[in-house]
N, C-alpha and C positions, 0 to 999 in steps of 0.2 A: 409780805401777813409772813408775820408769827406766828408758831405753834404758841396752844396753851401752857407746855415749859416753859416757854422764854419768856412766854409774856409774865407769867406769875416769878422767871425769876430778874428781872425788869423791874418790878414793884419791892422785890425783895434790896436789891441796891440799890431805890431809891429811898427807900427805908434804911439802909445802913446810913446816909447819906452822903450817895455819888450824886455826882453831878449827872445834866443827862449827856456831856460827849463824853466822860468816861464811862458812862454805860453805855455808850455809841466803840466806842473802841474795844469796851472791850467781848458785846457781844456779835461785833461785827456787821451794826445795821446802821444807818444816818439817823443823824441827830434829831431829824423830822420825823421820823420808822417812833423814833424810841418817845418824842412829845406826843405826839396822837393817841399811843397807846396807853400813856400812862395819865392823859388826859379823858380818855375814857371816848375819846373822836372815833375810834377805831377798835375793833374789838377780834381776838385771838380764832383763829381758823374761816373767820369769814373773809374772801376777795372783792374786793374790789372792781367796780367794771372800771373797764380803760376808756370808753368815751359812754356819755351821758344818751339815756335813748332819744331818738329822736322825734318819740310823740307828746 
């Protein structure tokens, strides 16, 4: 999970032309995490469930 501040930072770095790999190295997060936040699939401050509900 990224904080709101981290989310703003990764979007700013992307606008500056950095690649996802460069952003991941600079922010010490996984490339998949960076990609998910940039695409909007994940939101800052919202933790995903580890396992889906059985219902």
